[in-house]
Short mmCIF file of the C-alpha atoms (twelve columns), coordinates in Angstrom:
data_MODEL
# 
_entry.id   MODEL 
# 
loop_
_atom_site.group_PDB 
_atom_site.id 
_atom_site.type_symbol 
_atom_site.label_atom_id 
_atom_site.label_alt_id 
_atom_site.label_comp_id 
_atom_site.label_asym_id 
_atom_site.label_seq_id 
_atom_site.Cartn_x 
_atom_site.Cartn_y 
_atom_site.Cartn_z 
_atom_site.pdbx_PDB_model_num 
ATOM 1   C CA . MET A 1   0.000   0.000   0.000  1 
ATOM 2   C CA . SER A 2   1.070   3.612   -0.517 1 
ATOM 3   C CA . PHE A 3   1.434   5.734   2.589  1 
ATOM 4   C CA . ALA A 4   1.129   8.918   0.556  1 
ATOM 5   C CA . VAL A 5   -2.363  10.215  -0.199 1 
ATOM 6   C CA . PRO A 6   -3.624  8.383   -3.332 1 
ATOM 7   C CA . ASP A 7   -4.381  10.545  -6.343 1 
ATOM 8   C CA . SER A 8   -8.007  9.357   -6.258 1 
ATOM 9   C CA . VAL A 9   -8.481  10.755  -2.740 1 
ATOM 10  C CA . ARG A 10  -6.396  13.910  -3.069 1 
ATOM 11  C CA . PRO A 11  -9.152  16.240  -4.422 1 
ATOM 12  C CA . VAL A 12  -11.620 15.530  -1.611 1 
ATOM 13  C CA . ARG A 13  -8.842  15.612  0.979  1 
ATOM 14  C CA . ASP A 14  -7.685  18.990  -0.311 1 
ATOM 15  C CA . ALA A 15  -11.264 20.275  -0.181 1 
ATOM 16  C CA . VAL A 16  -11.661 19.106  3.415  1 
ATOM 17  C CA . HIS A 17  -8.292  20.613  4.345  1 
ATOM 18  C CA . ALA A 18  -9.358  23.973  2.950  1 
ATOM 19  C CA . PHE A 19  -12.701 23.751  4.731  1 
ATOM 20  C CA . MET A 20  -10.975 23.013  8.032  1 
ATOM 21  C CA . THR A 21  -8.227  25.651  7.854  1 
ATOM 22  C CA . GLU A 22  -10.241 28.433  6.240  1 
ATOM 23  C CA . ARG A 23  -13.583 28.029  7.986  1 
ATOM 24  C CA . VAL A 24  -13.690 25.633  10.924 1 
ATOM 25  C CA . GLU A 25  -10.468 26.631  12.682 1 
ATOM 26  C CA . PRO A 26  -11.195 30.396  12.485 1 
ATOM 27  C CA . ALA A 27  -14.671 29.694  13.928 1 
ATOM 28  C CA . GLU A 28  -13.337 27.846  16.984 1 
ATOM 29  C CA . PRO A 29  -13.727 30.756  19.455 1 
ATOM 30  C CA . ALA A 30  -17.443 30.988  18.639 1 
ATOM 31  C CA . LEU A 31  -17.805 27.202  18.714 1 
ATOM 32  C CA . HIS A 32  -16.051 27.015  22.095 1 
ATOM 33  C CA . ALA A 33  -18.654 29.510  23.339 1 
ATOM 34  C CA . GLY A 34  -21.448 27.220  22.162 1 
ATOM 35  C CA . ASP A 35  -22.666 29.277  19.206 1 
ATOM 36  C CA . ALA A 36  -25.073 26.814  17.574 1 
ATOM 37  C CA . ALA A 37  -25.818 29.144  14.662 1 
ATOM 38  C CA . VAL A 38  -22.168 29.110  13.584 1 
ATOM 39  C CA . LEU A 39  -22.121 25.300  13.675 1 
ATOM 40  C CA . ARG A 40  -25.338 25.073  11.652 1 
ATOM 41  C CA . GLU A 41  -23.902 27.422  9.036  1 
ATOM 42  C CA . LEU A 42  -20.754 25.306  8.728  1 
ATOM 43  C CA . GLN A 43  -22.849 22.165  8.373  1 
ATOM 44  C CA . GLU A 44  -24.957 23.760  5.654  1 
ATOM 45  C CA . GLN A 45  -21.824 24.817  3.769  1 
ATOM 46  C CA . ALA A 46  -20.471 21.270  4.004  1 
ATOM 47  C CA . ARG A 47  -23.687 19.880  2.534  1 
ATOM 48  C CA . LYS A 48  -23.686 22.355  -0.342 1 
ATOM 49  C CA . GLU A 49  -20.067 21.567  -1.184 1 
ATOM 50  C CA . GLY A 50  -20.497 17.781  -1.156 1 
ATOM 51  C CA . LEU A 51  -18.379 17.284  1.970  1 
ATOM 52  C CA . TRP A 52  -21.138 16.007  4.257  1 
ATOM 53  C CA . ALA A 53  -20.868 12.585  5.932  1 
ATOM 54  C CA . LEU A 54  -18.099 11.417  3.602  1 
ATOM 55  C CA . GLY A 55  -17.433 8.188   5.518  1 
ATOM 56  C CA . HIS A 56  -21.064 7.089   5.726  1 
ATOM 57  C CA . PRO A 57  -22.245 4.411   3.266  1 
ATOM 58  C CA . ARG A 58  -23.705 5.841   0.104  1 
ATOM 59  C CA . GLU A 59  -26.933 3.874   0.541  1 
ATOM 60  C CA . LEU A 60  -27.535 5.856   3.736  1 
ATOM 61  C CA . GLY A 61  -27.040 9.196   2.020  1 
ATOM 62  C CA . GLY A 62  -23.359 9.568   2.866  1 
ATOM 63  C CA . GLY A 63  -20.295 10.091  0.718  1 
ATOM 64  C CA . GLY A 64  -19.481 6.383   0.538  1 
ATOM 65  C CA . LEU A 65  -15.712 6.726   0.895  1 
ATOM 66  C CA . PRO A 66  -14.035 3.316   1.268  1 
ATOM 67  C CA . PHE A 67  -12.684 2.733   4.766  1 
ATOM 68  C CA . LEU A 68  -9.015  3.061   3.833  1 
ATOM 69  C CA . ASP A 69  -9.621  6.192   1.758  1 
ATOM 70  C CA . TYR A 70  -11.439 7.713   4.707  1 
ATOM 71  C CA . VAL A 71  -8.219  7.599   6.761  1 
ATOM 72  C CA . TYR A 72  -6.630  10.202  4.512  1 
ATOM 73  C CA . VAL A 73  -9.647  12.494  4.817  1 
ATOM 74  C CA . ASN A 74  -10.234 11.941  8.520  1 
ATOM 75  C CA . GLU A 75  -6.658  12.859  9.425  1 
ATOM 76  C CA . VAL A 76  -7.333  16.295  7.916  1 
ATOM 77  C CA . GLN A 77  -10.784 16.598  9.452  1 
ATOM 78  C CA . GLY A 78  -9.213  15.901  12.844 1 
ATOM 79  C CA . ARG A 79  -7.303  19.197  12.888 1 
ATOM 80  C CA . SER A 80  -10.146 20.623  14.987 1 
ATOM 81  C CA . GLU A 81  -12.364 18.978  17.589 1 
ATOM 82  C CA . TYR A 82  -15.284 20.468  15.622 1 
ATOM 83  C CA . GLY A 83  -14.346 18.911  12.297 1 
ATOM 84  C CA . GLN A 84  -16.550 15.862  12.663 1 
ATOM 85  C CA . LEU A 85  -19.475 18.036  13.798 1 
ATOM 86  C CA . ALA A 86  -19.142 20.480  10.929 1 
ATOM 87  C CA . LEU A 87  -18.729 17.731  8.336  1 
ATOM 88  C CA . GLY A 88  -21.440 15.391  9.628  1 
ATOM 89  C CA . THR A 89  -19.245 12.440  10.548 1 
ATOM 90  C CA . PHE A 90  -19.855 12.608  14.316 1 
ATOM 91  C CA . THR A 91  -22.677 10.081  13.856 1 
ATOM 92  C CA . LEU A 92  -20.585 7.550   11.921 1 
ATOM 93  C CA . GLN A 93  -20.103 4.938   14.667 1 
ATOM 94  C CA . ASP A 94  -23.765 4.988   15.637 1 
ATOM 95  C CA . SER A 95  -24.930 5.025   12.020 1 
ATOM 96  C CA . LEU A 96  -22.835 1.964   11.150 1 
ATOM 97  C CA . MET A 97  -24.116 0.201   14.267 1 
ATOM 98  C CA . LEU A 98  -27.754 0.896   13.360 1 
ATOM 99  C CA . HIS A 99  -27.136 0.079   9.712  1 
ATOM 100 C CA . GLU A 100 -26.110 -3.440  10.693 1 
ATOM 101 C CA . HIS A 101 -28.458 -4.162  13.586 1 
ATOM 102 C CA . ALA A 102 -31.512 -1.868  13.494 1 
ATOM 103 C CA . SER A 103 -35.021 -3.055  12.668 1 
ATOM 104 C CA . PRO A 104 -36.937 -1.299  9.864  1 
ATOM 105 C CA . GLY A 105 -38.780 0.816   12.432 1 
ATOM 106 C CA . GLN A 106 -35.545 1.781   14.176 1 
ATOM 107 C CA . ARG A 107 -33.932 2.684   10.871 1 
ATOM 108 C CA . GLU A 108 -36.779 5.013   9.985  1 
ATOM 109 C CA . ARG A 109 -36.947 6.669   13.415 1 
ATOM 110 C CA . TYR A 110 -33.227 6.985   14.139 1 
ATOM 111 C CA . LEU A 111 -30.875 6.025   11.320 1 
ATOM 112 C CA . GLU A 112 -32.158 8.193   8.489  1 
ATOM 113 C CA . PRO A 113 -32.353 11.445  10.508 1 
ATOM 114 C CA . LEU A 114 -28.999 10.575  12.104 1 
ATOM 115 C CA . VAL A 115 -27.147 10.582  8.791  1 
ATOM 116 C CA . ARG A 116 -28.884 13.801  7.767  1 
ATOM 117 C CA . GLY A 117 -27.679 15.392  10.994 1 
ATOM 118 C CA . ASP A 118 -31.228 16.145  12.131 1 
ATOM 119 C CA . ILE A 119 -30.685 14.356  15.449 1 
ATOM 120 C CA . TRP A 120 -27.742 13.550  17.736 1 
ATOM 121 C CA . PRO A 121 -26.961 10.096  19.144 1 
ATOM 122 C CA . SER A 122 -25.455 9.087   22.489 1 
ATOM 123 C CA . PHE A 123 -24.047 5.817   23.795 1 
ATOM 124 C CA . ALA A 124 -24.148 4.625   27.428 1 
ATOM 125 C CA . MET A 125 -21.775 1.930   28.595 1 
ATOM 126 C CA . THR A 126 -19.528 3.402   31.323 1 
ATOM 127 C CA . GLU A 127 -20.749 3.455   34.931 1 
ATOM 128 C CA . PRO A 128 -19.227 5.381   37.889 1 
ATOM 129 C CA . GLU A 129 -19.536 2.510   40.376 1 
ATOM 130 C CA . ILE A 130 -17.433 0.013   38.418 1 
ATOM 131 C CA . ALA A 131 -14.117 -0.102  36.551 1 
ATOM 132 C CA . GLY A 132 -14.780 0.840   32.942 1 
ATOM 133 C CA . SER A 133 -11.972 -1.473  31.875 1 
ATOM 134 C CA . ASP A 134 -14.141 -4.442  32.961 1 
ATOM 135 C CA . PRO A 135 -17.606 -3.909  31.451 1 
ATOM 136 C CA . THR A 136 -18.763 -7.376  32.561 1 
ATOM 137 C CA . GLN A 137 -19.447 -5.663  35.908 1 
ATOM 138 C CA . ILE A 138 -22.116 -3.383  34.425 1 
ATOM 139 C CA . ARG A 139 -24.988 -3.027  36.899 1 
ATOM 140 C CA . THR A 140 -27.649 -1.299  34.815 1 
ATOM 141 C CA . THR A 141 -30.475 -3.791  34.307 1 
ATOM 142 C CA . ALA A 142 -33.350 -4.169  31.887 1 
ATOM 143 C CA . ILE A 143 -36.204 -6.522  32.716 1 
ATOM 144 C CA . LEU A 144 -38.828 -7.459  30.144 1 
ATOM 145 C CA . ASP A 145 -42.160 -6.560  31.711 1 
ATOM 146 C CA . GLY A 146 -44.890 -7.528  29.271 1 
ATOM 147 C CA . ASP A 147 -44.186 -5.649  26.076 1 
ATOM 148 C CA . GLU A 148 -41.833 -3.142  27.704 1 
ATOM 149 C CA . TRP A 149 -38.280 -3.025  29.000 1 
ATOM 150 C CA . LEU A 150 -37.973 -1.702  32.546 1 
ATOM 151 C CA . ILE A 151 -34.522 -0.116  32.930 1 
ATOM 152 C CA . ASN A 152 -32.763 0.893   36.130 1 
ATOM 153 C CA . GLY A 153 -29.176 2.009   36.498 1 
ATOM 154 C CA . HIS A 154 -26.570 4.741   36.559 1 
ATOM 155 C CA . LYS A 155 -24.289 5.751   33.676 1 
ATOM 156 C CA . TRP A 156 -21.778 8.493   33.073 1 
ATOM 157 C CA . PHE A 157 -19.611 9.785   30.234 1 
ATOM 158 C CA . THR A 158 -22.652 9.434   27.989 1 
ATOM 159 C CA . THR A 159 -21.263 11.935  25.527 1 
ATOM 160 C CA . GLY A 160 -23.840 14.202  23.912 1 
ATOM 161 C CA . ALA A 161 -26.793 13.011  26.010 1 
ATOM 162 C CA . SER A 162 -27.866 16.578  26.776 1 
ATOM 163 C CA . ARG A 163 -28.564 17.224  23.100 1 
ATOM 164 C CA . ALA A 164 -29.234 13.691  21.855 1 
ATOM 165 C CA . ALA A 165 -32.565 12.337  20.679 1 
ATOM 166 C CA . TYR A 166 -31.809 8.916   22.128 1 
ATOM 167 C CA . THR A 167 -29.223 6.871   23.992 1 
ATOM 168 C CA . THR A 168 -28.112 3.346   23.142 1 
ATOM 169 C CA . VAL A 169 -27.872 1.747   26.594 1 
ATOM 170 C CA . MET A 170 -25.880 -1.352  27.511 1 
ATOM 171 C CA . CYS A 171 -27.967 -3.269  30.080 1 
ATOM 172 C CA . ARG A 172 -27.835 -6.629  31.813 1 
ATOM 173 C CA . THR A 173 -30.819 -8.581  30.490 1 
ATOM 174 C CA . GLU A 174 -29.803 -12.216 31.073 1 
ATOM 175 C CA . GLU A 175 -29.348 -13.592 34.588 1 
ATOM 176 C CA . ASP A 176 -27.830 -17.011 33.947 1 
ATOM 177 C CA . ALA A 177 -25.849 -16.415 30.754 1 
ATOM 178 C CA . PRO A 178 -22.045 -16.234 30.470 1 
ATOM 179 C CA . PRO A 179 -20.768 -12.675 31.101 1 
ATOM 180 C CA . HIS A 180 -20.298 -11.796 27.440 1 
ATOM 181 C CA . LEU A 181 -23.804 -12.999 26.565 1 
ATOM 182 C CA . ALA A 182 -25.585 -11.382 29.506 1 
ATOM 183 C CA . PHE A 183 -26.023 -7.867  28.129 1 
ATOM 184 C CA . SER A 184 -28.165 -6.243  25.460 1 
ATOM 185 C CA . MET A 185 -28.379 -2.881  23.709 1 
ATOM 186 C CA . ILE A 186 -31.632 -0.930  24.091 1 
ATOM 187 C CA . LEU A 187 -32.546 2.364   22.406 1 
ATOM 188 C CA . VAL A 188 -33.924 4.876   24.923 1 
ATOM 189 C CA . PRO A 189 -35.347 8.242   23.799 1 
ATOM 190 C CA . THR A 190 -33.863 10.894  26.056 1 
ATOM 191 C CA . GLY A 191 -37.294 12.365  26.815 1 
ATOM 192 C CA . THR A 192 -38.529 9.128   28.382 1 
ATOM 193 C CA . PRO A 193 -39.802 9.537   31.990 1 
ATOM 194 C CA . GLY A 194 -37.175 8.378   34.469 1 
ATOM 195 C CA . TYR A 195 -34.269 9.307   32.169 1 
ATOM 196 C CA . THR A 196 -32.555 12.032  34.217 1 
ATOM 197 C CA . ILE A 197 -29.377 13.904  33.361 1 
ATOM 198 C CA . VAL A 198 -27.619 14.511  36.674 1 
ATOM 199 C CA . ARG A 199 -24.880 16.750  35.281 1 
ATOM 200 C CA . GLU A 200 -22.531 17.425  32.409 1 
ATOM 201 C CA . THR A 201 -19.183 16.306  33.803 1 
ATOM 202 C CA . PRO A 202 -16.243 18.589  32.931 1 
ATOM 203 C CA . VAL A 203 -13.185 16.693  31.703 1 
ATOM 204 C CA . LEU A 204 -9.905  18.306  32.771 1 
ATOM 205 C CA . GLY A 205 -11.800 21.560  33.060 1 
ATOM 206 C CA . LEU A 206 -13.445 21.336  29.631 1 
ATOM 207 C CA . SER A 207 -17.183 21.050  29.093 1 
ATOM 208 C CA . GLY A 208 -18.070 18.570  26.398 1 
ATOM 209 C CA . ALA A 209 -21.532 17.241  27.237 1 
ATOM 210 C CA . HIS A 210 -20.096 14.162  28.948 1 
ATOM 211 C CA . CYS A 211 -23.243 13.414  30.909 1 
ATOM 212 C CA . GLU A 212 -24.027 11.492  34.047 1 
ATOM 213 C CA . VAL A 213 -27.471 9.902   33.676 1 
ATOM 214 C CA . ARG A 214 -29.765 7.976   36.004 1 
ATOM 215 C CA . TYR A 215 -32.359 5.484   34.799 1 
ATOM 216 C CA . ASP A 216 -35.189 5.196   37.328 1 
ATOM 217 C CA . ASN A 217 -37.856 2.751   36.173 1 
ATOM 218 C CA . VAL A 218 -37.433 3.849   32.575 1 
ATOM 219 C CA . ARG A 219 -39.928 2.069   30.318 1 
ATOM 220 C CA . VAL A 220 -39.470 1.658   26.571 1 
ATOM 221 C CA . PRO A 221 -41.150 -0.729  24.104 1 
ATOM 222 C CA . ALA A 222 -39.720 -4.231  23.751 1 
ATOM 223 C CA . ALA A 223 -39.147 -3.345  20.080 1 
ATOM 224 C CA . ASN A 224 -36.401 -0.920  21.177 1 
ATOM 225 C CA . LEU A 225 -34.007 -3.846  21.599 1 
ATOM 226 C CA . LEU A 226 -31.116 -3.363  19.166 1 
ATOM 227 C CA . GLY A 227 -30.001 -6.617  17.566 1 
ATOM 228 C CA . PRO A 228 -30.387 -10.019 19.231 1 
ATOM 229 C CA . ARG A 229 -30.977 -10.256 22.945 1 
ATOM 230 C CA . GLY A 230 -27.766 -10.966 24.877 1 
ATOM 231 C CA . HIS A 231 -25.534 -9.727  22.053 1 
ATOM 232 C CA . GLY A 232 -24.673 -6.351  23.536 1 
ATOM 233 C CA . PHE A 233 -20.957 -7.112  23.772 1 
ATOM 234 C CA . VAL A 234 -20.797 -8.297  20.177 1 
ATOM 235 C CA . ILE A 235 -22.472 -5.100  18.994 1 
ATOM 236 C CA . ALA A 236 -20.322 -2.924  21.256 1 
ATOM 237 C CA . GLN A 237 -17.090 -4.461  19.975 1 
ATOM 238 C CA . LYS A 238 -18.100 -3.877  16.367 1 
ATOM 239 C CA . ARG A 239 -18.852 -0.275  17.264 1 
ATOM 240 C CA . LEU A 240 -15.760 0.402   19.373 1 
ATOM 241 C CA . GLY A 241 -13.163 -1.295  17.125 1 
ATOM 242 C CA . PRO A 242 -13.497 0.984   14.085 1 
ATOM 243 C CA . GLY A 243 -14.249 3.866   16.454 1 
ATOM 244 C CA . ARG A 244 -10.780 3.561   17.955 1 
ATOM 245 C CA . ILE A 245 -9.244  3.869   14.500 1 
ATOM 246 C CA . PHE A 246 -11.417 6.919   13.826 1 
ATOM 247 C CA . HIS A 247 -9.937  8.480   16.961 1 
ATOM 248 C CA . CYS A 248 -6.420  7.694   15.768 1 
ATOM 249 C CA . MET A 249 -7.127  9.188   12.351 1 
ATOM 250 C CA . ARG A 250 -8.314  12.440  13.909 1 
ATOM 251 C CA . TRP A 251 -5.383  12.497  16.335 1 
ATOM 252 C CA . LEU A 252 -3.063  12.615  13.334 1 
ATOM 253 C CA . GLY A 253 -4.746  15.845  12.270 1 
ATOM 254 C CA . GLN A 254 -4.377  17.311  15.753 1 
ATOM 255 C CA . ALA A 255 -0.719  16.289  15.832 1 
ATOM 256 C CA . GLN A 256 -0.108  17.821  12.402 1 
ATOM 257 C CA . ARG A 257 -1.606  21.091  13.588 1 
ATOM 258 C CA . ALA A 258 0.538   21.105  16.747 1 
ATOM 259 C CA . PHE A 259 3.623   20.238  14.680 1 
ATOM 260 C CA . ASP A 260 2.910   23.113  12.282 1 
ATOM 261 C CA . LEU A 261 2.498   25.542  15.166 1 
ATOM 262 C CA . MET A 262 5.718   24.353  16.778 1 
ATOM 263 C CA . CYS A 263 7.841   24.561  13.640 1 
ATOM 264 C CA . ARG A 264 6.566   28.031  12.735 1 
ATOM 265 C CA . ARG A 265 7.182   29.245  16.276 1 
ATOM 266 C CA . LEU A 266 10.769  28.000  16.105 1 
ATOM 267 C CA . HIS A 267 11.374  30.263  13.119 1 
ATOM 268 C CA . GLU A 268 9.486   33.258  14.537 1 
ATOM 269 C CA . ARG A 269 10.958  33.411  18.047 1 
ATOM 270 C CA . THR A 270 14.470  34.603  18.885 1 
ATOM 271 C CA . ALA A 271 16.382  33.947  22.115 1 
ATOM 272 C CA . PHE A 272 19.979  34.798  23.022 1 
ATOM 273 C CA . GLY A 273 20.594  36.360  19.647 1 
ATOM 274 C CA . THR A 274 19.430  33.583  17.298 1 
ATOM 275 C CA . PRO A 275 16.127  32.014  16.220 1 
ATOM 276 C CA . LEU A 276 14.928  29.057  18.273 1 
ATOM 277 C CA . ALA A 277 15.187  26.990  15.089 1 
ATOM 278 C CA . GLN A 278 18.968  27.159  15.441 1 
ATOM 279 C CA . LYS A 279 19.008  25.630  18.929 1 
ATOM 280 C CA . GLN A 280 19.901  21.944  19.026 1 
ATOM 281 C CA . LEU A 281 17.508  21.090  21.848 1 
ATOM 282 C CA . MET A 282 14.666  22.721  19.908 1 
ATOM 283 C CA . ARG A 283 15.536  20.689  16.827 1 
ATOM 284 C CA . ALA A 284 15.316  17.585  19.010 1 
ATOM 285 C CA . HIS A 285 11.656  18.444  19.621 1 
ATOM 286 C CA . VAL A 286 11.151  18.465  15.857 1 
ATOM 287 C CA . PHE A 287 12.925  15.133  15.434 1 
ATOM 288 C CA . ASP A 288 11.002  13.401  18.229 1 
ATOM 289 C CA . SER A 289 7.670   14.740  16.988 1 
ATOM 290 C CA . TYR A 290 8.425   13.786  13.390 1 
ATOM 291 C CA . THR A 291 9.211   10.198  14.317 1 
ATOM 292 C CA . ASP A 292 6.247   9.931   16.696 1 
ATOM 293 C CA . ILE A 293 3.762   11.211  14.117 1 
ATOM 294 C CA . GLN A 294 5.143   9.148   11.256 1 
ATOM 295 C CA . SER A 295 5.183   5.965   13.343 1 
ATOM 296 C CA . ALA A 296 1.616   6.469   14.528 1 
ATOM 297 C CA . ARG A 297 0.466   7.314   11.010 1 
ATOM 298 C CA . LEU A 298 1.919   4.137   9.540  1 
ATOM 299 C CA . LEU A 299 0.384   2.066   12.339 1 
ATOM 300 C CA . THR A 300 -2.980  3.718   11.710 1 
ATOM 301 C CA . LEU A 301 -2.851  3.037   7.977  1 
ATOM 302 C CA . HIS A 302 -1.788  -0.550  8.635  1 
ATOM 303 C CA . ALA A 303 -4.709  -1.077  11.038 1 
ATOM 304 C CA . ALA A 304 -7.134  0.471   8.564  1 
ATOM 305 C CA . GLN A 305 -5.776  -1.774  5.815  1 
ATOM 306 C CA . ALA A 306 -6.380  -4.819  8.034  1 
ATOM 307 C CA . VAL A 307 -9.972  -3.735  8.715  1 
ATOM 308 C CA . ASP A 308 -10.489 -3.024  5.015  1 
ATOM 309 C CA . ALA A 309 -9.348  -6.602  4.273  1 
ATOM 310 C CA . GLY A 310 -12.022 -8.024  6.567  1 
ATOM 311 C CA . SER A 311 -9.936  -8.687  9.690  1 
ATOM 312 C CA . ASP A 312 -11.152 -7.812  13.174 1 
ATOM 313 C CA . ALA A 313 -7.638  -6.347  13.568 1 
ATOM 314 C CA . ARG A 314 -7.723  -6.612  17.366 1 
ATOM 315 C CA . VAL A 315 -3.932  -6.436  17.684 1 
ATOM 316 C CA . GLU A 316 -3.506  -3.645  15.153 1 
ATOM 317 C CA . ILE A 317 -6.328  -1.551  16.645 1 
ATOM 318 C CA . GLY A 318 -5.147  -2.054  20.222 1 
ATOM 319 C CA . ALA A 319 -1.590  -1.091  19.322 1 
ATOM 320 C CA . VAL A 320 -2.470  2.057   17.431 1 
ATOM 321 C CA . LYS A 321 -4.948  3.208   20.103 1 
ATOM 322 C CA . VAL A 322 -2.129  3.237   22.677 1 
ATOM 323 C CA . VAL A 323 0.594   4.608   20.398 1 
ATOM 324 C CA . GLY A 324 -1.703  7.225   18.862 1 
ATOM 325 C CA . ALA A 325 -2.860  8.638   22.186 1 
ATOM 326 C CA . ARG A 326 0.681   8.809   23.561 1 
ATOM 327 C CA . MET A 327 1.943   10.358  20.345 1 
ATOM 328 C CA . LEU A 328 -0.670  13.100  20.415 1 
ATOM 329 C CA . HIS A 329 0.002   13.969  24.037 1 
ATOM 330 C CA . ASN A 330 3.765   14.118  23.502 1 
ATOM 331 C CA . VAL A 331 3.668   16.167  20.300 1 
ATOM 332 C CA . ILE A 332 1.353   18.765  21.826 1 
ATOM 333 C CA . ASP A 333 3.479   18.796  24.981 1 
ATOM 334 C CA . ARG A 334 6.594   19.647  22.957 1 
ATOM 335 C CA . ALA A 335 4.739   22.358  21.059 1 
ATOM 336 C CA . ILE A 336 3.698   23.926  24.368 1 
ATOM 337 C CA . GLN A 337 7.321   23.779  25.547 1 
ATOM 338 C CA . VAL A 338 8.446   25.630  22.435 1 
ATOM 339 C CA . TYR A 339 5.789   28.324  22.942 1 
ATOM 340 C CA . GLY A 340 6.742   28.728  26.589 1 
ATOM 341 C CA . ALA A 341 4.301   30.771  28.663 1 
ATOM 342 C CA . ALA A 342 2.093   31.493  25.653 1 
ATOM 343 C CA . GLY A 343 1.498   27.757  25.197 1 
ATOM 344 C CA . LEU A 344 -0.190  27.615  28.594 1 
ATOM 345 C CA . THR A 345 -2.806  30.198  27.637 1 
ATOM 346 C CA . PRO A 346 -5.848  30.223  25.326 1 
ATOM 347 C CA . ASP A 347 -3.862  32.460  22.951 1 
ATOM 348 C CA . THR A 348 -3.037  29.291  21.016 1 
ATOM 349 C CA . PRO A 349 -5.208  26.173  20.590 1 
ATOM 350 C CA . LEU A 350 -2.550  24.091  22.346 1 
ATOM 351 C CA . ASP A 351 -3.849  24.335  25.916 1 
ATOM 352 C CA . ARG A 352 -7.252  22.950  24.926 1 
ATOM 353 C CA . MET A 353 -5.719  20.342  22.606 1 
ATOM 354 C CA . TYR A 354 -3.441  19.170  25.426 1 
ATOM 355 C CA . ARG A 355 -6.333  18.470  27.782 1 
ATOM 356 C CA . HIS A 356 -8.267  16.575  25.119 1 
ATOM 357 C CA . ALA A 357 -5.136  14.575  24.283 1 
ATOM 358 C CA . ARG A 358 -4.671  13.383  27.854 1 
ATOM 359 C CA . ALA A 359 -8.214  12.049  27.944 1 
ATOM 360 C CA . GLY A 360 -7.432  9.918   24.882 1 
ATOM 361 C CA . ARG A 361 -5.371  7.538   27.010 1 
ATOM 362 C CA . VAL A 362 -8.485  6.639   29.020 1 
ATOM 363 C CA . TYR A 363 -11.592 6.573   26.848 1 
ATOM 364 C CA . ASP A 364 -12.489 3.593   24.642 1 
ATOM 365 C CA . GLY A 365 -10.313 1.465   26.909 1 
ATOM 366 C CA . PRO A 366 -7.333  2.660   28.964 1 
ATOM 367 C CA . ASP A 367 -3.817  2.062   27.660 1 
ATOM 368 C CA . GLU A 368 -3.208  -0.774  30.104 1 
ATOM 369 C CA . VAL A 369 -6.104  -2.860  28.759 1 
ATOM 370 C CA . HIS A 370 -4.918  -2.557  25.167 1 
ATOM 371 C CA . VAL A 371 -1.268  -3.208  26.045 1 
ATOM 372 C CA . ASP A 372 -2.238  -6.369  27.888 1 
ATOM 373 C CA . SER A 373 -4.579  -7.507  25.106 1 
ATOM 374 C CA . VAL A 374 -1.980  -7.036  22.365 1 
ATOM 375 C CA . GLY A 375 0.685   -8.846  24.376 1 
ATOM 376 C CA . ARG A 376 -1.662  -11.723 25.162 1 
ATOM 377 C CA . ARG A 377 -2.720  -12.171 21.546 1 
ATOM 378 C CA . VAL A 378 0.818   -12.065 20.169 1 
ATOM 379 C CA . LEU A 379 2.047   -14.551 22.771 1 
ATOM 380 C CA . GLY A 380 -0.953  -16.725 21.976 1 
ATOM 381 C CA . ALA A 381 0.297   -17.086 18.425 1 
ATOM 382 C CA . TYR A 382 3.597   -18.461 19.715 1 
ATOM 383 C CA . LYS A 383 1.892   -20.724 22.256 1 
ATOM 384 C CA . ALA A 384 -0.069  -22.250 19.403 1 
ATOM 385 C CA . GLY A 385 3.196   -23.098 17.637 1 
ATOM 386 C CA . GLY A 386 3.251   -20.168 15.246 1 
ATOM 387 C CA . THR A 387 5.022   -16.821 15.091 1 
ATOM 388 C CA . TRP A 388 4.143   -13.183 14.570 1 
ATOM 389 C CA . GLU A 389 5.788   -12.529 11.212 1 
ATOM 390 C CA . PHE A 390 5.565   -8.772  10.674 1 
ATOM 391 C CA . GLY A 391 6.365   -8.901  6.997  1 
ATOM 392 C CA . LEU A 392 3.362   -11.135 6.357  1 
ATOM 393 C CA . ARG A 393 0.785   -9.126  8.290  1 
# 
């Protein structure tokens, strides 16, 4: 495979790059302040210019970009935390999940307006009382009472719940089943009685609609079950696997932006009579960031290639999730160091990017879980009498 952007993808990637740098990034102050009108205007521009929902399947009304091609576009879209909102790809994980598992009624009520951007989704798996790294401990329950599910529980980090039309809730529905067959996914409209948002939890001082939600005798129709009963973990894994790569794609865009800021600053700033770009220790920041970004990018493309070939890519996804999050944190950290005091202030985007980057090592599975999983799977190949031949994978 080529690691450069293919000629077939270059025009749309260039268009997205221009959209991000000329319109989304300049609008960030207003978007940080919650200006919904600015976001709606950006979304309308994206639709008019054929840049809306590029990664969604064409049969759903999206752009239909192949998975591997989408990497090259998503790494540009990721330059700003608002890229996926402005370009309509923030619903991609939920849309793909519904596309595979939703009933005809669920598709009409949720999937079609989701791709259009008419409604927002949210997903509830994490709970404050248990370790998120071990979801088999989930305590939220759903009991089938006649033709309704009765749901009780407590979730948090349900991102977007405060503006979402519905939440896909992971619940324990089977009492005597093995742990990974004991849970189901149920679609819960956020206006349902008993669905209560306790608070929007700030993350490292940033508000991002990461909501804590209580479910007190919430009743929804039995038809709101998503996919087969007891298959919640199967559905969740299919959702989270590609989602982790989507994160890594966007992190490349964030890292590129931080790298650009750092390198320009090194040429603009003078200390002790010469530009910072002439200081050896400053050049070391460039070297370390270059190698970190390039390594993470190649790992991301390799993981995407494996997914594109039909593999579950558990090793590749786990590896790039850890490496990508660490890379992003370290690159932004070096850029802040180069900026000095200014890097600690909102005068550059770096302070906000830094806080988001640190959270990346926790959500969708903490580093430790992925490190252990990758090591276990690679060693399993050797235990079975094989090897892990890098040149053949």
